[in-house]
DSSP file (Angstrom, degrees, kcal/mol; ACC not computed):
  #  RESIDUE AA STRUCTURE BP1 BP2  ACC     N-H-->O    O-->H-N    N-H-->O    O-->H-N    TCO  KAPPA ALPHA  PHI   PSI    X-CA   Y-CA   Z-CA
    1    1 A M     >        0   0    0      0, 0.0     4,-2.3     0, 0.0     5,-0.2   0.000 360.0 360.0 360.0 -42.3  128.1   43.8   72.7
    2    2 A A  H  >  +     0   0    0      1,-0.2     4,-2.4     2,-0.2     5,-0.2   0.898 360.0  53.4 -63.2 -39.4  124.3   43.4   73.4
    3    3 A A  H  > S+     0   0    0      1,-0.2     4,-2.1     2,-0.2    -1,-0.2   0.887 107.6  51.5 -62.7 -38.0  125.0   43.7   77.2
    4    4 A L  H  > S+     0   0    0      2,-0.2     4,-2.6     1,-0.2     5,-0.2   0.922 110.3  48.1 -62.8 -46.5  127.0   47.0   76.5
    5    5 A R  H  X S+     0   0    0     -4,-2.3     4,-2.4     1,-0.2    -2,-0.2   0.907 111.4  50.6 -61.0 -41.5  124.1   48.4   74.6
    6    6 A Y  H  X S+     0   0    0     -4,-2.4     4,-2.0     1,-0.2    -1,-0.2   0.892 111.7  47.9 -63.6 -40.7  121.6   47.4   77.3
    7    7 A S  H  X S+     0   0    0     -4,-2.1     4,-2.3     2,-0.2    -2,-0.2   0.905 112.6  47.6 -67.5 -42.5  123.9   49.1   80.0
    8    8 A L  H  X S+     0   0    0     -4,-2.6     4,-2.5     1,-0.2    -2,-0.2   0.892 112.2  50.5 -65.7 -37.9  124.3   52.3   78.0
    9    9 A G  H  X S+     0   0    0     -4,-2.4     4,-2.3    -5,-0.2    -1,-0.2   0.893 110.9  49.2 -63.3 -40.4  120.5   52.4   77.3
   10   10 A S  H  X S+     0   0    0     -4,-2.0     4,-2.5     2,-0.2    -2,-0.2   0.899 111.3  48.9 -67.2 -41.1  119.9   51.9   81.1
   11   11 A V  H  X S+     0   0    0     -4,-2.3     4,-2.7     2,-0.2    -2,-0.2   0.932 111.5  49.4 -64.2 -45.9  122.3   54.7   82.0
   12   12 A A  H  X S+     0   0    0     -4,-2.5     4,-2.4     1,-0.2    -2,-0.2   0.916 112.1  48.5 -59.4 -44.4  120.7   57.1   79.4
   13   13 A L  H  X S+     0   0    0     -4,-2.3     4,-2.5     2,-0.2    -1,-0.2   0.909 111.4  49.5 -62.5 -42.7  117.3   56.3   80.8
   14   14 A A  H  X S+     0   0    0     -4,-2.5     4,-2.6     2,-0.2    -2,-0.2   0.916 111.2  49.5 -64.4 -44.1  118.4   56.8   84.4
   15   15 A V  H  X S+     0   0    0     -4,-2.7     4,-2.6     1,-0.2    -1,-0.2   0.910 111.2  49.7 -61.8 -41.6  120.0   60.2   83.5
   16   16 A F  H  X S+     0   0    0     -4,-2.4     4,-2.4     2,-0.2    -2,-0.2   0.918 111.8  47.7 -62.4 -44.4  116.8   61.2   81.7
   17   17 A V  H  X S+     0   0    0     -4,-2.5     4,-2.5     2,-0.2     5,-0.2   0.930 113.2  47.6 -63.6 -45.1  114.6   60.3   84.7
   18   18 A V  H  X S+     0   0    0     -4,-2.6     4,-2.4     1,-0.2    -2,-0.2   0.921 113.2  48.3 -61.7 -44.8  116.9   62.1   87.2
   19   19 A A  H  X S+     0   0    0     -4,-2.6     4,-2.5    -5,-0.2    -1,-0.2   0.897 112.4  49.0 -62.1 -40.9  117.0   65.2   85.0
   20   20 A S  H  X S+     0   0    0     -4,-2.4     4,-2.3     2,-0.2    -2,-0.2   0.918 112.4  47.1 -67.0 -44.2  113.2   65.2   84.6
   21   21 A V  H  X S+     0   0    0     -4,-2.5     4,-2.4     2,-0.2    -2,-0.2   0.914 112.8  50.1 -63.8 -40.9  112.6   64.8   88.4
   22   22 A T  H  X S+     0   0    0     -4,-2.4     4,-2.7    -5,-0.2     5,-0.2   0.936 109.8  50.5 -62.4 -47.3  115.1   67.5   89.1
   23   23 A A  H  X S+     0   0    0     -4,-2.5     4,-2.1     1,-0.2    -1,-0.2   0.898 112.4  47.0 -60.4 -41.6  113.4   69.9   86.6
   24   24 A L  H  X S+     0   0    0     -4,-2.3     4,-1.7     2,-0.2    -1,-0.2   0.922 111.4  51.1 -65.0 -43.4  110.0   69.3   88.1
   25   25 A F  H  X S+     0   0    0     -4,-2.4     4,-1.5     1,-0.2     3,-0.3   0.934 112.7  45.1 -59.3 -49.4  111.3   69.8   91.6
   26   26 A V  H  < S+     0   0    0     -4,-2.7    -1,-0.2     1,-0.2    -2,-0.2   0.876 108.5  57.6 -66.6 -35.7  113.0   73.1   90.7
   27   27 A A  H  < S+     0   0    0     -4,-2.1    -1,-0.2    -5,-0.2    -2,-0.2   0.863 117.6  33.4 -62.8 -33.0  109.8   74.3   88.8
   28   28 A F  H  < S+     0   0    0     -4,-1.7    -1,-0.2    -3,-0.3    -2,-0.2   0.582 130.2  35.4 -97.9 -11.2  107.7   73.8   92.0
   29   29 A H    ><  +     0   0    0     -4,-1.5     3,-2.4    -5,-0.2    -1,-0.2  -0.527  63.7 167.8-138.1  68.7  110.5   74.8   94.5
   30   30 A P  G >  S+     0   0    0      0, 0.0     3,-1.5     0, 0.0    35,-0.1   0.699  71.1  72.0 -63.4 -17.7  112.6   77.6   92.9
   31   31 A T  G 3  S+     0   0    0      1,-0.3     5,-0.3    34,-0.1     4,-0.1   0.613  81.6  74.6 -72.4  -7.7  114.3   78.3   96.2
   32   32 A A  G <  S+     0   0    0     -3,-2.4    -1,-0.3    -6,-0.2     3,-0.1   0.668  80.8  90.3 -74.3 -14.6  116.2   75.1   95.7
   33   33 A L  S X  S-     0   0    0     -3,-1.5     3,-1.8    -4,-0.2     4,-0.1  -0.412  98.8 -84.2 -75.0 154.1  118.3   76.8   93.1
   34   34 A P  T 3  S+     0   0    0      0, 0.0    31,-0.2     0, 0.0    -1,-0.1  -0.328 119.1  34.0 -54.6 140.0  121.5   78.5   94.0
   35   35 A G  T 3  S+     0   0    0     -3,-0.1    31,-0.3    -4,-0.1    28,-0.1   0.394  90.2  99.5  92.5  -2.1  120.8   82.1   95.2
   36   36 A G    <   +     0   0    0     -3,-1.8     3,-0.1    -5,-0.3    -5,-0.1   0.354  67.3  81.9 -94.8   7.8  117.5   81.1   96.8
   37   37 A G  S    S+     0   0    0      1,-0.2    -4,-0.0    -4,-0.1    -5,-0.0   0.635  84.4   7.9 -84.4-124.9  118.9   80.9  100.3
   38   38 A E        -     0   0    0      1,-0.1     2,-0.4     0, 0.0    -1,-0.2  -0.180  66.8-132.7 -64.3 146.5  119.6   83.6  102.8
   39   39 A Y        -     0   0    0     -3,-0.1    22,-0.1    22,-0.1     2,-0.1  -0.800  11.5-126.7-101.3 142.0  118.4   87.2  102.2
   40   40 A D  E     -A   60   0A   0     20,-0.6    20,-3.0    -2,-0.4     2,-0.3  -0.439  29.4-144.1 -69.5 159.1  120.5   90.4  102.7
   41   41 A R  E     +A   59   0A   0     18,-0.2     2,-0.3    -2,-0.1    18,-0.2  -0.950  26.0 158.0-128.9 151.1  118.9   92.9  104.9
   42   42 A T  E     -A   58   0A   0     16,-1.9    16,-2.8    -2,-0.3     2,-0.4  -0.944  37.6-100.6-157.3 174.7  118.9   96.7  104.8
   43   43 A T  E     -A   57   0A   0     -2,-0.3   121,-3.1    14,-0.2     2,-0.4  -0.879  25.4-160.7-108.5 138.9  116.9   99.7  106.0
   44   44 A V  E     -AB  56 163A   0     12,-2.9    12,-3.1    -2,-0.4     2,-0.4  -0.973   4.0-161.4-116.0 130.3  114.4  101.6  103.8
   45   45 A N  E     -AB  55 162A   0    117,-2.8   117,-3.3    -2,-0.4     2,-0.5  -0.908   4.2-155.2-108.3 141.6  113.4  105.1  104.8
   46   46 A I  E     -AB  54 161A   0      8,-2.6     7,-3.2    -2,-0.4     8,-1.3  -0.971  14.2-169.3-117.1 124.2  110.2  106.6  103.3
   47   47 A A  E     -AB  52 160A   0    113,-3.2   113,-3.0    -2,-0.5     2,-0.5  -0.869  14.8-159.0-117.4 146.2  110.0  110.4  103.1
   48   48 A S  E >  S-A   51   0A   0      3,-2.7     3,-1.8    -2,-0.4   111,-0.1  -0.990  84.6 -13.0-121.4 121.6  107.2  112.8  102.3
   49   49 A E  T 3  S-     0   0    0     -2,-0.5    -1,-0.1     1,-0.3     3,-0.1   0.885 131.7 -52.8  52.3  41.8  108.2  116.3  101.2
   50   50 A G  T 3  S+     0   0    0      1,-0.2     2,-0.5    -3,-0.1    -1,-0.3   0.294 115.9 111.9  83.3 -10.8  111.8  115.6  102.3
   51   51 A E  E <  S-A   48   0A   0     -3,-1.8    -3,-2.7     2,-0.0     2,-0.3  -0.862  71.4-121.3-101.2 128.7  110.8  114.5  105.8
   52   52 A V  E     +A   47   0A   0     -2,-0.5    -5,-0.3    -5,-0.3     3,-0.1  -0.494  32.0 175.7 -65.9 126.1  111.3  110.8  106.8
   53   53 A V  E     -     0   0A   0     -7,-3.2     2,-0.3     1,-0.4    -6,-0.2   0.623  62.2  -0.8-106.6 -19.8  107.9  109.5  107.9
   54   54 A T  E     -A   46   0A   0     -8,-1.3    -8,-2.6     2,-0.0     2,-0.4  -0.984  54.8-144.1-164.1 159.2  108.8  105.9  108.5
   55   55 A E  E     -A   45   0A   0     -2,-0.3     2,-0.4   -10,-0.2   -10,-0.2  -0.995  15.5-163.8-130.7 137.5  111.7  103.4  108.5
   56   56 A V  E     -A   44   0A   0    -12,-3.1   -12,-2.9    -2,-0.4     2,-0.6  -0.977  15.4-141.8-126.3 132.5  111.3   99.7  107.5
   57   57 A E  E     -Ac  43  81A   0     23,-2.9    25,-1.7    -2,-0.4     2,-0.3  -0.828  36.9-173.5 -86.7 119.9  113.8   96.9  108.1
   58   58 A V  E     -Ac  42  82A   0    -16,-2.8   -16,-1.9    -2,-0.6     2,-0.4  -0.848  31.8-133.8-123.0 152.3  113.6   94.7  105.0
   59   59 A R  E     -Ac  41  83A   0     23,-1.7    25,-3.0    -2,-0.3     2,-0.6  -0.805  35.5-127.8 -89.0 144.0  114.9   91.4  103.5
   60   60 A V  E     -Ac  40  84A   0    -20,-3.0     2,-0.8    -2,-0.4   -20,-0.6  -0.862  18.0-166.5-103.5 121.3  116.2   92.0  100.0
   61   61 A A  E     + c   0  85A   0     23,-3.2    25,-2.5    -2,-0.6   -22,-0.1  -0.865  27.4 151.0-103.8  96.4  114.9   89.7   97.2
   62   62 A D        +     0   0    0     -2,-0.8     2,-0.3    23,-0.2    -1,-0.1   0.238  49.6  66.5-118.3  12.6  117.4   90.4   94.4
   63   63 A T  S  > S-     0   0    0    -28,-0.1     4,-2.8     1,-0.1     5,-0.2  -0.893  87.0-111.8-126.2 162.9  117.3   87.1   92.5
   64   64 A Y  H  > S+     0   0    0     -2,-0.3     4,-2.7     1,-0.2     5,-0.2   0.935 118.2  51.0 -55.1 -48.1  114.6   85.4   90.5
   65   65 A E  H  > S+     0   0    0      1,-0.2     4,-2.0     2,-0.2    -1,-0.2   0.898 112.6  45.3 -59.1 -44.5  114.3   82.6   93.1
   66   66 A K  H  > S+     0   0    0    -31,-0.3     4,-2.9     1,-0.2    -1,-0.2   0.899 113.7  49.2 -67.8 -41.4  114.0   85.1   96.0
   67   67 A R  H  < S+     0   0    0     -4,-2.8    -2,-0.2     2,-0.2    -1,-0.2   0.880 110.2  51.4 -64.8 -36.8  111.5   87.2   94.2
   68   68 A Y  H  < S+     0   0    0     -4,-2.7    -2,-0.2    -5,-0.2    -1,-0.2   0.929 117.2  38.5 -65.9 -46.0  109.4   84.2   93.2
   69   69 A T  H >< S+     0   0    0     -4,-2.0     3,-2.3    -5,-0.2    -2,-0.2   0.907  84.9 154.9 -71.9 -44.0  109.2   83.0   96.8
   70   70 A G  T 3< S-     0   0    0     -4,-2.9     3,-0.4     1,-0.3    -1,-0.1  -0.240  74.4 -26.0  54.3-133.3  108.9   86.4   98.3
   71   71 A L  T >  S+     0   0    0      1,-0.2     3,-1.9    -4,-0.1    30,-0.3   0.219 106.4 107.2 -96.0  12.2  107.1   86.4  101.7
   72   72 A S  T <  S+     0   0    0     -3,-2.3    -1,-0.2     1,-0.3    -2,-0.1   0.715  79.9  50.9 -69.0 -16.5  105.2   83.1  101.0
   73   73 A D  T 3  S+     0   0    0     -3,-0.4     2,-0.4    -4,-0.2    -1,-0.3   0.175  95.2  95.2 -97.0  16.5  107.5   81.2  103.4
   74   74 A T    <   -     0   0    0     -3,-1.9    27,-0.5     1,-0.1    28,-0.1  -0.912  60.1-158.0-113.4 130.9  106.9   83.8  106.2
   75   75 A E  S    S-     0   0    0     -2,-0.4     2,-0.3     1,-0.2    -1,-0.1   0.843  71.7 -25.6 -78.1 -33.1  104.3   83.5  108.9
   76   76 A S        -     0   0    0     26,-0.0     2,-0.4    70,-0.0    -1,-0.2  -0.982  55.9-121.8-167.4 168.6  104.0   87.2  109.7
   77   77 A L        -     0   0    0     -2,-0.3    68,-0.0    -3,-0.1     5,-0.0  -0.948  25.6-121.1-120.8 145.8  105.8   90.5  109.7
   78   78 A G    >   -     0   0    0     -2,-0.4     3,-1.4     1,-0.1    -1,-0.0  -0.256  44.4 -91.2 -71.1 172.5  106.5   92.9  112.6
   79   79 A P  T 3  S+     0   0    0      0, 0.0    -1,-0.1     0, 0.0    -2,-0.0   0.790 125.4  31.3 -61.5 -31.2  105.1   96.4  112.4
   80   80 A N  T 3  S+     0   0    0     65,-0.1   -23,-2.9   -24,-0.0     2,-0.3  -0.151 100.6 103.9-120.5  38.2  108.3   97.9  110.7
   81   81 A E  E <   +c   57   0A   0     -3,-1.4     2,-0.3   -25,-0.2   -23,-0.2  -0.848  36.8 135.2-116.1 154.0  109.4   94.9  108.7
   82   82 A G  E     -c   58   0A   0    -25,-1.7   -23,-1.7    -2,-0.3     2,-0.4  -0.939  44.4 -95.7-168.6-167.7  109.0   94.1  105.0
   83   83 A M  E     -cD  59 144A   0     61,-1.9    61,-2.9    -2,-0.3     2,-0.6  -0.998  20.2-151.8-132.4 137.4  110.6   92.8  101.9
   84   84 A L  E     -cD  60 143A   0    -25,-3.0   -23,-3.2    -2,-0.4     2,-0.5  -0.941   9.8-156.1-108.9 120.4  112.3   94.8   99.1
   85   85 A F  E     -cD  61 142A   0     57,-3.5    57,-1.9    -2,-0.6     2,-0.5  -0.859   8.6-160.1 -97.1 127.8  112.2   93.2   95.7
   86   86 A V  E     - D   0 141A   0    -25,-2.5     2,-0.3    -2,-0.5    55,-0.2  -0.944   5.9-167.6-114.2 119.7  115.0   94.4   93.4
   87   87 A H  E     -     0   0A   0     53,-2.7     3,-0.0    -2,-0.5   -24,-0.0  -0.699  29.3-122.6-102.1 157.9  114.6   94.0   89.6
   88   88 A D  E    S+     0   0A   0     -2,-0.3     2,-0.3     1,-0.1    -1,-0.1   0.856  93.5  19.3 -65.8 -35.8  117.3   94.5   87.1
   89   89 A D  E    S-     0   0A   0     50,-0.1     2,-0.4    51,-0.1    -1,-0.1  -0.938  84.6-102.8-136.5 155.0  115.4   97.2   85.2
   90   90 A E  E     +     0   0A   0     -2,-0.3    50,-0.3    48,-0.1     2,-0.3  -0.656  65.6 127.1 -75.4 132.3  112.5   99.6   85.8
   91   91 A S  E     - D   0 139A   0     48,-2.2    48,-2.5    -2,-0.4     2,-0.5  -0.926  64.7 -64.0-166.0-178.7  109.5   98.1   84.1
   92   92 A Q  E     + D   0 138A   0     -2,-0.3     2,-0.3    46,-0.2    46,-0.2  -0.768  56.9 177.6 -82.8 127.7  105.8   97.0   84.5
   93   93 A Y  E     - D   0 137A   0     44,-3.0    44,-2.0    -2,-0.5     2,-0.4  -0.920  21.1-148.8-130.1 158.2  105.5   94.2   87.0
   94   94 A A  E     - D   0 136A   0     -2,-0.3     2,-0.3    42,-0.2    42,-0.2  -0.997  11.4-165.4-128.7 132.3  102.7   92.2   88.5
   95   95 A Y  E     - D   0 135A   0     40,-2.5    40,-3.1    -2,-0.4     2,-0.3  -0.878   4.2-164.6-115.6 147.5  102.7   90.7   92.0
   96   96 A V        -     0   0    0     -2,-0.3     2,-0.4    38,-0.2    38,-0.1  -0.827  30.1-119.2-125.9 166.7  100.3   88.1   93.4
   97   97 A M    >   +     0   0    0     36,-0.3     3,-1.2    -2,-0.3    27,-0.4  -0.326  47.2 171.6-101.3  48.9   99.5   86.8   96.9
   98   98 A R  T 3   -     0   0    0     -2,-0.4    -2,-0.1     1,-0.3    31,-0.0  -0.428  68.8 -15.5 -66.7 125.5  100.6   83.2   96.2
   99   99 A D  T 3  S+     0   0    0     -2,-0.2    -1,-0.3     1,-0.2     2,-0.2   0.788  94.3 162.2  52.4  35.4  100.7   81.0   99.3
  100  100 A M    <   -     0   0    0     -3,-1.2    -1,-0.2     1,-0.1    24,-0.1  -0.616  35.3-163.0 -89.0 145.6  100.5   84.0  101.6
  101  101 A D  S    S+     0   0    0    -27,-0.5    -1,-0.1   -30,-0.3    22,-0.1   0.492  76.9  27.7 -99.0  -7.8   99.5   83.8  105.3
  102  102 A F  S    S-     0   0    0    -28,-0.1    -1,-0.2    20,-0.1   -28,-0.1  -0.989  84.4-102.9-152.7 152.5   98.8   87.5  105.8
  103  103 A P        -     0   0    0      0, 0.0    44,-1.2     0, 0.0     2,-0.3  -0.341  39.1-160.5 -78.0 162.9   97.7   90.5  103.6
  104  104 A L  E     -FE 121 146A   0     17,-2.0    17,-2.6    42,-0.2     2,-0.5  -0.900  25.2-125.8-137.0 160.9  100.1   93.1  102.5
  105  105 A D  E     -FE 120 145A   0     40,-2.8    40,-2.1    -2,-0.3     2,-0.6  -0.963  31.9-157.3 -99.0 130.8  100.6   96.7  101.2
  106  106 A I  E     -FE 119 144A   0     13,-2.9    13,-2.5    -2,-0.5     2,-0.5  -0.951   7.9-169.1-116.7 118.8  102.6   96.5   97.9
  107  107 A L  E     -FE 118 143A   0     36,-3.1    36,-2.9    -2,-0.6     2,-0.4  -0.929  10.8-151.3-112.4 123.2  104.4   99.6   96.9
  108  108 A F  E     -FE 117 142A   0      9,-2.8     8,-2.5    -2,-0.5     9,-1.2  -0.789  17.6-164.1 -91.6 134.8  106.0   99.9   93.4
  109  109 A V  E     -FE 115 141A   0     32,-3.1    31,-2.4    -2,-0.4    32,-2.3  -0.973  12.6-131.6-127.6 127.7  109.0  102.3   93.4
  110  110 A A    >   -     0   0    0      4,-3.0     3,-2.3    -2,-0.4    29,-0.1  -0.217  34.7-100.7 -68.3 164.5  110.7  103.9   90.4
  111  111 A E  T 3  S+     0   0    0      1,-0.3    -1,-0.1     2,-0.1    28,-0.0   0.840 125.1  56.4 -55.7 -35.1  114.5  103.8   89.9
  112  112 A N  T 3  S-     0   0    0      2,-0.1    -1,-0.3     1,-0.1    -2,-0.0   0.462 124.3-104.0 -80.5   1.4  114.6  107.3   91.3
  113  113 A G  S <  S+     0   0    0     -3,-2.3    48,-3.2     1,-0.3     2,-0.3   0.393  73.5 141.0  96.7  -3.2  112.9  106.2   94.5
  114  114 A T  B     -G  160   0A   0     46,-0.2    -4,-3.0     1,-0.1     2,-0.6  -0.581  55.1-124.3 -75.8 129.3  109.4  107.7   93.8
  115  115 A I  E     +F  109   0A   0     44,-2.7    43,-2.5    -2,-0.3    -6,-0.3  -0.640  32.4 177.1 -74.7 118.6  106.5  105.5   94.9
  116  116 A T  E     +     0   0A   0     -8,-2.5     2,-0.3    -2,-0.6    -7,-0.2   0.657  60.6  10.4 -98.5 -18.7  104.4  105.1   91.7
  117  117 A R  E     -F  108   0A   0     -9,-1.2    -9,-2.8    21,-0.1     2,-0.4  -0.949  54.7-161.5-162.6 138.6  101.7  102.8   92.9
  118  118 A I  E     -F  107   0A   0     -2,-0.3     2,-0.4   -11,-0.2   -11,-0.2  -0.995  11.5-174.5-125.4 128.1  100.3  101.4   96.2
  119  119 A H  E     -F  106   0A   0    -13,-2.5   -13,-2.9    -2,-0.4     2,-0.7  -0.941  20.9-146.0-118.9 144.4   98.0   98.3   96.5
  120  120 A H  E     -F  105   0A   0     -2,-0.4     2,-0.6   -15,-0.2   -15,-0.2  -0.922  28.7-158.5-104.7 101.6   96.3   96.9   99.6
  121  121 A A  E     -F  104   0A   0    -17,-2.6   -17,-2.0    -2,-0.7     2,-0.1  -0.755   4.9-158.3 -97.2 117.6   96.4   93.2   98.8
  122  122 A E        -     0   0    0     -2,-0.6     2,-0.2   -19,-0.2   -25,-0.1  -0.371  30.3 -93.0 -82.2 162.9   94.0   90.9  100.5
  123  123 A L        -     0   0    0     -2,-0.1    -1,-0.1   -22,-0.1   -25,-0.1  -0.500  29.0-164.0 -71.5 149.5   94.5   87.1  101.0
  124  124 A E    >   +     0   0    0    -27,-0.4     3,-1.2    -2,-0.2   -25,-0.2  -0.609  17.9 166.9-131.0  71.0   93.0   84.9   98.3
  125  125 A P  T 3  S+     0   0    0      0, 0.0    -1,-0.1     0, 0.0   -26,-0.0   0.761  75.4  40.0 -62.2 -27.9   92.9   81.5  100.0
  126  126 A N  T 3  S+     0   0    0      2,-0.1     2,-0.3     0, 0.0    -2,-0.0   0.365  88.3 114.1-103.8   4.4   90.7   79.7   97.5
  127  127 A A    <   -     0   0    0     -3,-1.2     5,-0.1     1,-0.1     2,-0.1  -0.532  62.0-131.3 -79.4 138.9   92.1   81.2   94.3
  128  128 A S    >>  -     0   0    0     -2,-0.3     4,-0.8     1,-0.1     3,-0.7  -0.382  35.7 -97.4 -75.7 166.8   93.9   79.0   91.8
  129  129 A E  G >4 S+     0   0    0      1,-0.3     3,-0.9     2,-0.2    -1,-0.1   0.910 128.2  45.1 -51.3 -47.7   97.2   80.2   90.4
  130  130 A G  G 34 S+     0   0    0      1,-0.2    -1,-0.3     3,-0.0    -3,-0.0   0.695 110.0  56.4 -71.5 -19.8   95.5   81.6   87.3
  131  131 A G  G <4 S+     0   0    0     -3,-0.7    -1,-0.2     2,-0.1    -2,-0.2   0.464  78.7 116.9 -92.1  -3.5   92.8   83.2   89.4
  132  132 A L  S << S-     0   0    0     -3,-0.9     2,-0.1    -4,-0.8   -34,-0.0  -0.391  74.6-105.3 -67.2 141.6   95.0   85.3   91.6
  133  133 A T        -     0   0    0     -2,-0.1     2,-0.7     1,-0.1   -36,-0.3  -0.448  29.3-138.3 -62.4 133.4   94.7   89.0   91.5
  134  134 A R        -     0   0    0     -2,-0.1     2,-0.9   -38,-0.1   -38,-0.2  -0.878  10.3-155.6 -97.0 112.1   97.6   90.6   89.6
  135  135 A Y  E     -D   95   0A   0    -40,-3.1   -40,-2.5    -2,-0.7     2,-0.3  -0.805  22.6-164.0 -90.0 108.2   98.7   93.8   91.5
  136  136 A R  E     +D   94   0A   0     -2,-0.9     2,-0.3   -42,-0.2   -42,-0.2  -0.643  21.6 137.3-102.6 149.2  100.4   95.8   88.7
  137  137 A G  E     -D   93   0A   0    -44,-2.0   -44,-3.0    -2,-0.3     2,-0.4  -0.967  44.9-102.9-172.7 170.7  102.7   98.8   88.8
  138  138 A V  E     +D   92   0A   0     -2,-0.3   -22,-0.3   -46,-0.2     2,-0.3  -0.882  59.1 104.0-105.2 135.0  105.8  100.3   87.3
  139  139 A G  E     -D   91   0A   0    -48,-2.5   -48,-2.2    -2,-0.4   -29,-0.3  -0.957  65.2-123.5 175.5 171.1  109.1  100.3   89.2
  140  140 A K  E    S+     0   0A   0    -31,-2.4   -53,-2.7    -2,-0.3     2,-0.3   0.563 102.4  39.8 -99.9 -23.2  112.6   98.9   89.6
  141  141 A Y  E     -DE  86 109A   0    -32,-2.3   -32,-3.1   -55,-0.2     2,-0.4  -0.909  63.5-161.7-126.5 151.9  111.7   98.1   93.2
  142  142 A V  E     -DE  85 108A   0    -57,-1.9   -57,-3.5    -2,-0.3     2,-0.5  -0.994  10.3-159.8-132.4 128.8  108.7   96.7   95.0
  143  143 A L  E     -DE  84 107A   0    -36,-2.9   -36,-3.1    -2,-0.4     2,-0.5  -0.933   2.5-163.4-110.9 123.2  108.3   97.1   98.7
  144  144 A E  E     +DE  83 106A   0    -61,-2.9   -61,-1.9    -2,-0.5   -38,-0.2  -0.934  17.6 164.1-108.6 130.3  106.0   94.8  100.7
  145  145 A V  E     - E   0 105A   0    -40,-2.1   -40,-2.8    -2,-0.5   -63,-0.2  -0.870  47.2 -64.3-135.9 166.0  104.9   95.9  104.2
  146  146 A P  E >   - E   0 104A   0      0, 0.0     3,-2.1     0, 0.0     4,-0.3  -0.134  69.1 -85.5 -53.6 149.2  102.1   94.8  106.6
  147  147 A Y  T 3  S+     0   0    0    -44,-1.2   -42,-0.1     1,-0.3   -27,-0.1  -0.319 114.9  15.5 -58.0 130.0   98.6   95.5  105.4
  148  148 A G  T 3> S+     0   0    0     -3,-0.1     4,-2.5   -44,-0.1    -1,-0.3   0.360  87.6 122.4  85.6  -4.0   97.4   99.0  106.2
  149  149 A Y  H <> S+     0   0    0     -3,-2.1     4,-2.2     1,-0.2     6,-0.3   0.891  73.0  50.8 -58.9 -41.1  101.0  100.2  107.0
  150  150 A T  H  >>S+     0   0    0     -4,-0.3     4,-1.1     1,-0.2     5,-1.0   0.862 111.4  47.7 -68.0 -32.9  100.8  102.9  104.4
  151  151 A N  H  45S+     0   0    0      2,-0.2    -2,-0.2    -3,-0.2    -1,-0.2   0.927 113.0  48.6 -69.4 -43.1   97.5  104.2  105.8
  152  152 A E  H  <5S+     0   0    0     -4,-2.5    -2,-0.2     1,-0.2    -1,-0.2   0.854 120.2  36.9 -63.5 -37.9   98.9  104.1  109.4
  153  153 A T  H  <5S-     0   0    0     -4,-2.2    -1,-0.2    -5,-0.2    -2,-0.2   0.564 107.2-119.8 -93.0 -12.3  102.1  106.0  108.4
  154  154 A G  T  <5 +     0   0    0     -4,-1.1     2,-0.2     1,-0.2    -3,-0.2   0.648  53.5 161.2  78.5  16.2  100.6  108.3  105.9
  155  155 A V      < +     0   0    0     -5,-1.0     2,-0.3    -6,-0.3    -1,-0.2  -0.503  14.0 177.8 -71.6 137.6  102.7  107.0  103.1
  156  156 A E    >   -     0   0    0     -2,-0.2     3,-2.0   -39,-0.0   -41,-0.2  -0.886  38.9 -79.0-136.6 163.5  101.3  108.0   99.6
  157  157 A E  T 3  S+     0   0    0     -2,-0.3   -41,-0.2     1,-0.2     3,-0.1  -0.439 118.0  38.1 -60.0 136.9  102.1  107.6   96.0
  158  158 A G  T 3  S+     0   0    0    -43,-2.5    -1,-0.2     1,-0.4   -42,-0.1   0.088  88.3 121.5 102.5 -22.5  104.7  110.3   95.1
  159  159 A D    <   -     0   0    0     -3,-2.0   -44,-2.7   -45,-0.1     2,-0.4  -0.164  64.1-112.2 -64.7 171.4  106.6  109.9   98.4
  160  160 A T  E     -BG  47 114A   0   -113,-3.0  -113,-3.2   -46,-0.2     2,-0.5  -0.905  18.0-152.7-119.1 137.7  110.2  108.9   98.2
  161  161 A V  E     -B   46   0A   0    -48,-3.2     2,-0.5    -2,-0.4  -115,-0.2  -0.900   7.3-164.7-106.0 129.5  111.9  105.7   99.2
  162  162 A R  E     -B   45   0A   0   -117,-3.3  -117,-2.8    -2,-0.5     2,-0.5  -0.975  11.6-147.8-115.2 124.0  115.6  105.7  100.2
  163  163 A I  E     -B   44   0A   0     -2,-0.5  -119,-0.2  -119,-0.2    -2,-0.0  -0.805  10.2-143.9 -97.7 128.6  117.3  102.4  100.3
  164  164 A G  S    S-     0   0    0   -121,-3.1    -1,-0.2    -2,-0.5  -120,-0.1   0.843  70.4 -14.3 -54.6-120.2  120.1  101.9  102.9
  165  165 A D              0   0    0      1,-0.2    -1,-0.1  -124,-0.1  -123,-0.0   0.387 360.0 360.0 -73.5   1.2  123.2   99.8  102.2
  166  166 A Y              0   0    0   -123,-0.2    -1,-0.2  -126,-0.0    -2,-0.1   0.487 360.0 360.0 -94.9 360.0  121.8   98.1   99.1
């Protein structure tokens, strides 16, 4: 009987250790969870006064895991490439430049497609997680494009984003 108790205790301890290590791994690597893999892609058009001024090919981040990772695993973007973050609801959100290799323009987009806020986000290589700048805005969507893209294309707050197949 004592041997059985010892075995059950060892099994319980092993299960606890595996569960703890798994939880820590997922906390620091959320893309390891289901849904953190491949990104859908679509085209986003941005219009000013009804006229399309630019088109961006985007990866769609529509799960928590994909939104958390964002572009931090990307070395660079082409001139008309970006990422579209899709939230369940329109709300106030904050984005940071965690583990980024390049600066970005961050556009907050309302559910109706109106650009509500544009930030020009610089790299913060020496900032701790708590010290990162929080780029805030209201929207259901957030579009990240190369730094200076909105200046080069003339995109402004109030312009309209049209999302392709998504």
